[in-house]
C-alpha positions as CSV (number, residue, x, y, z in Angstrom):
1,M,45.0,10.8,20.3
2,S,43.1,7.5,20.5
3,G,46.3,5.5,19.9
4,H,47.9,7.0,23.0
5,A,45.0,6.1,25.3
6,P,47.0,3.6,27.4
7,L,49.8,6.1,27.8
8,L,47.4,8.8,28.8
9,A,45.7,6.5,31.3
10,E,49.0,5.7,32.9
11,L,49.9,9.4,33.0
12,R,46.6,10.2,34.8
13,E,47.3,7.5,37.3
14,R,50.7,8.8,38.1
15,I,49.3,12.4,38.5
16,A,46.6,11.1,40.8
17,H,49.3,9.3,42.9
18,L,51.5,12.5,43.0
19,D,48.7,14.9,44.0
20,G,47.4,12.6,46.6
21,S,43.9,12.5,45.3
22,G,43.8,8.7,45.8
23,V,41.5,8.3,42.8
24,R,42.2,5.0,41.2
25,V,42.2,5.1,37.4
26,R,40.3,2.1,36.1
27,P,40.4,0.6,32.6
28,G,37.5,1.4,30.3
29,L,34.9,-1.2,29.4
30,P,35.3,-1.6,25.6
31,F,32.3,-1.9,23.4
32,G,34.1,-4.3,21.1
33,V,33.7,-1.9,18.2
34,E,37.1,-0.5,17.2
35,A,35.8,2.8,15.9
36,I,34.0,3.6,19.2
37,D,36.7,2.2,21.5
38,R,39.4,4.0,19.7
39,H,37.5,7.3,20.1
40,L,36.9,7.0,23.8
41,P,39.7,8.0,26.3
42,G,40.8,4.8,28.0
43,G,39.6,2.6,25.2
44,G,36.0,2.2,26.4
45,L,33.4,3.3,28.8
46,L,35.1,4.4,32.0
47,R,34.3,2.3,35.0
48,G,33.8,3.9,38.4
49,A,32.2,7.0,36.8
50,L,28.8,8.4,36.0
51,H,27.4,8.4,32.5
52,E,24.3,10.0,31.2
53,V,22.1,8.3,28.5
54,S,18.8,9.5,27.0
55,G,16.6,8.6,24.1
56,A,16.2,10.8,21.1
57,G,13.1,12.7,19.9
58,E,9.8,11.2,21.1
59,D,11.7,8.3,22.8
60,F,13.0,10.9,25.3
61,T,9.7,10.4,27.2
62,Y,10.1,6.6,27.5
63,G,13.8,6.1,27.1
64,A,13.3,2.6,25.7
65,A,16.3,2.4,23.4
66,A,18.4,4.1,26.0
67,A,17.4,1.5,28.6
68,L,18.4,-1.3,26.2
69,F,21.7,0.4,25.5
70,I,22.5,0.5,29.2
71,A,21.3,-3.1,29.7
72,G,23.6,-4.2,26.9
73,V,26.6,-2.6,28.6
74,L,25.8,-4.1,32.0
75,A,25.1,-7.5,30.5
76,R,28.8,-7.8,29.8
77,L,29.7,-7.4,33.5
78,D,29.4,-9.8,36.3
79,G,27.3,-9.1,39.4
80,P,23.9,-7.8,40.2
81,V,22.5,-4.5,38.9
82,L,20.6,-1.9,41.0
83,W,17.9,-0.2,38.8
84,C,16.3,2.8,40.6
85,L,13.1,4.2,39.1
86,R,10.2,6.4,40.2
87,R,7.4,4.0,39.3
88,R,7.2,0.5,38.0
89,D,6.9,0.8,34.3
90,L,10.0,-1.1,33.1
91,F,9.2,-4.2,31.0
92,A,11.9,-6.4,32.6
93,P,11.8,-9.3,30.1
94,G,12.8,-6.7,27.4
95,L,16.2,-6.4,29.2
96,A,16.8,-10.1,28.4
97,N,16.8,-9.2,24.7
98,A,19.8,-7.0,25.3
99,G,21.6,-9.7,27.2
100,L,20.8,-8.6,30.8
101,D,19.1,-11.4,32.8
102,P,16.2,-9.8,34.7
103,D,17.1,-12.1,37.7
104,R,20.3,-10.1,38.0
105,V,18.4,-6.8,38.4
106,I,17.4,-5.4,41.8
107,Y,14.5,-2.9,41.3
108,A,14.2,0.0,43.7
109,E,10.9,1.8,43.2
110,A,11.7,5.1,44.8
111,G,8.6,7.2,44.1
112,D,10.3,10.5,43.3
113,A,13.4,11.9,41.8
114,K,15.0,12.8,45.2
115,N,14.7,9.3,46.4
116,V,16.0,7.9,43.1
117,L,19.2,9.9,43.6
118,L,19.5,8.8,47.2
119,A,19.1,5.1,46.3
120,M,21.7,5.5,43.5
121,E,24.2,7.0,45.8
122,E,23.7,4.4,48.5
123,G,24.0,1.6,45.8
124,L,27.2,3.1,44.4
125,R,28.9,2.4,47.8
126,H,28.6,-1.3,47.2
127,A,31.4,-2.5,45.1
128,P,30.0,-6.0,44.3
129,L,27.4,-4.4,42.1
130,A,28.0,-4.5,38.4
131,G,26.3,-1.1,38.0
132,V,23.7,1.3,39.2
133,V,21.0,2.8,37.0
134,G,18.8,5.7,38.0
135,E,15.9,6.9,35.9
136,I,15.5,10.7,36.4
137,D,14.3,13.7,34.3
138,R,17.1,16.0,35.3
139,I,20.3,15.9,37.3
140,G,22.1,19.0,38.7
141,L,25.7,19.6,39.0
142,T,25.8,18.9,42.8
143,A,23.9,15.6,42.5
144,S,26.0,14.4,39.6
145,R,29.2,15.2,41.5
146,R,28.0,13.2,44.5
147,L,27.2,10.2,42.3
148,N,30.5,10.5,40.4
149,L,32.5,10.6,43.7
150,A,30.6,7.5,45.0
151,A,31.3,5.7,41.8
152,E,35.0,6.6,41.8
153,E,35.3,5.2,45.4
154,S,33.7,1.9,44.7
155,G,34.5,1.4,41.0
156,V,30.9,0.7,40.2
157,L,29.6,1.8,36.8
158,A,26.8,4.4,37.2
159,F,24.2,5.4,34.6
160,A,21.7,8.3,34.8
161,L,18.9,7.4,32.4
162,K,17.3,10.7,31.6
163,R,13.7,10.6,30.5
164,G,10.7,13.0,30.5
165,W,7.9,11.8,32.8
166,R,5.2,13.9,31.1
167,H,4.4,13.8,27.4
168,G,5.9,16.8,25.7
169,D,8.8,17.2,28.0
170,V,11.9,18.4,26.2
171,E,15.4,17.1,26.7
172,R,17.4,19.2,29.1
173,E,21.1,19.6,28.4
174,E,22.2,20.8,31.8
175,P,25.8,21.0,33.1
176,S,26.7,17.9,35.0
177,A,29.7,16.0,36.3
178,A,29.0,13.0,34.1
179,H,32.0,11.6,32.3
180,T,30.1,11.0,29.1
181,R,26.6,11.9,27.7
182,W,24.9,9.6,25.1
183,R,21.8,9.9,23.0
184,V,20.3,6.7,21.5
185,G,17.8,7.1,18.6
186,A,15.9,4.3,16.9
187,M,16.4,4.1,13.1
188,P,14.7,2.0,10.4
189,S,16.2,-1.5,10.3
190,R,17.9,-3.0,7.3
191,A,15.9,-4.6,4.5
192,L,16.1,-8.4,4.4
193,E,16.1,-10.6,1.4
194,V,13.2,-12.5,2.9
195,P,10.1,-11.1,4.6
196,G,10.7,-10.2,8.2
197,L,12.2,-7.7,10.6
198,G,15.9,-6.9,10.4
199,R,18.1,-6.2,13.5
200,A,17.2,-2.9,15.0
201,L,19.5,0.1,14.3
202,W,20.4,2.9,16.5
203,R,22.0,6.3,15.9
204,L,24.4,6.4,18.8
205,E,25.4,10.0,19.6
206,L,28.2,10.8,22.0
207,T,27.3,14.4,22.7
208,R,29.8,15.0,25.6
209,C,33.0,13.3,26.6
210,R,35.4,14.4,29.2
211,N,38.9,14.6,27.6
212,G,37.4,13.6,24.3
213,E,35.3,14.8,21.4
214,A,31.7,14.4,20.4
215,A,30.9,11.8,17.7
216,Q,28.1,9.6,16.4
217,W,27.8,6.2,14.8
218,L,25.1,4.1,13.2
219,V,25.1,0.8,15.0
220,E,23.1,-2.4,15.2
221,A,21.2,-2.7,18.5
222,C,22.4,-4.9,21.3
223,D,22.2,-8.7,20.6
224,E,21.4,-11.3,23.2
225,Q,24.9,-10.9,24.7
226,G,24.7,-7.1,24.9
227,R,27.0,-6.5,22.0
228,I,26.6,-3.7,19.4
229,A,28.1,-3.6,16.0
230,L,28.7,-0.9,13.4
231,A,25.9,-1.0,10.8
232,D,26.3,-1.2,7.1
233,V,25.5,2.3,6.2
234,G,24.8,1.5,2.5
235,A,22.4,-1.3,3.4
236,A,20.6,0.8,6.0
237,R,20.1,3.6,3.5
238,S,18.6,1.2,1.0
239,A,16.0,0.0,3.5
240,P,12.5,0.8,2.2
241,A,10.5,3.3,4.2
242,T,7.8,1.9,6.4
243,P,4.5,2.4,4.5
244,A,2.0,4.7,6.2
245,P,-1.0,2.9,7.6
246,A,-4.1,3.1,5.5
247,P,-6.8,5.4,6.8
248,V,-9.6,3.7,8.8
249,A,-13.1,4.7,8.4
250,V,-14.9,5.6,11.7
251,P,-18.6,4.8,11.9
252,A,-20.7,8.0,12.3
253,E,-22.4,6.7,15.4
254,L,-19.0,6.7,17.3
255,S,-18.1,10.2,16.5
256,D,-20.2,11.7,19.3
257,R,-19.0,9.3,22.0
258,P,-16.5,10.7,24.6
259,A,-12.9,9.8,24.2
260,A,-11.8,6.7,26.1
261,R,-9.7,7.3,29.1
262,P,-6.0,6.7,28.2
263,S,-4.5,3.6,29.7
264,P,-1.0,3.5,31.4
265,I,1.9,3.1,29.0
266,R,4.6,0.5,29.6
267,R,7.9,0.5,27.7
268,A,8.3,-2.3,25.2
269,A,11.3,-4.5,24.6
270,G,12.1,-3.4,21.1
271,G,12.7,0.3,21.7
272,G,9.1,1.4,21.4
273,A,6.1,1.6,23.8
274,V,3.0,-0.4,24.2
275,R,-0.2,0.4,26.0
276,H,-0.9,-1.8,29.0
277,R,-4.5,-2.5,30.2
278,R,-5.1,-3.2,33.8
279,A,-6.8,-6.6,34.4
């Protein structure tokens, strides 16, 4: 089916013209990875459409790897990016590691989920934007349809970055009008011949694709130009497991002290999370 993607795109455009829907069929934004682009209808990530992205496992709370995945996609487009979030916990310099210049990003601190959706819809009406990102914990069918329609009219790429805002939240797979749904999970990096950290690896799961099938790939995380690449599976499997930290003895006199108040958590650049202490 993938080899007929251009023919199918042309056919959809003719049907849209005949039924008077007026929806312009736009070419997909390729990842530059043949195995992924060949699998996606249109040869890439459909522009003018809503896409859902979330982290995997514990990272569903922070969405760090998912945010970098989105940043890498938008880094390959021209124009400003509107990033809507409930509170300011995004480590903006981390976006630069995925190729997205923080100076291109317009941050909209909306306060709650309802205002995030409103800001996204308003932003999607402005065609000069390269993309609109909204960080939300859940998105219903009605809201996703509104966002999808706004994206179709302007041609702006829309991302719903799903993340849990409370520790222990579970991922919710609700019906939505999103064109694709992705899950990005951090994997152990490849072993190097010299001491050091290898390029981060992700398990990239396409769990839902309109007019397509689910699939997954092991990929190298975005480079400084926002590009991903298929990982060498053999090399990744041979990577040594990260040794468990040695147990630390706790002085007896500390055992009766009350626990310290937890500090706010800010997402880190490399797909994890770091604790941030207020000055």
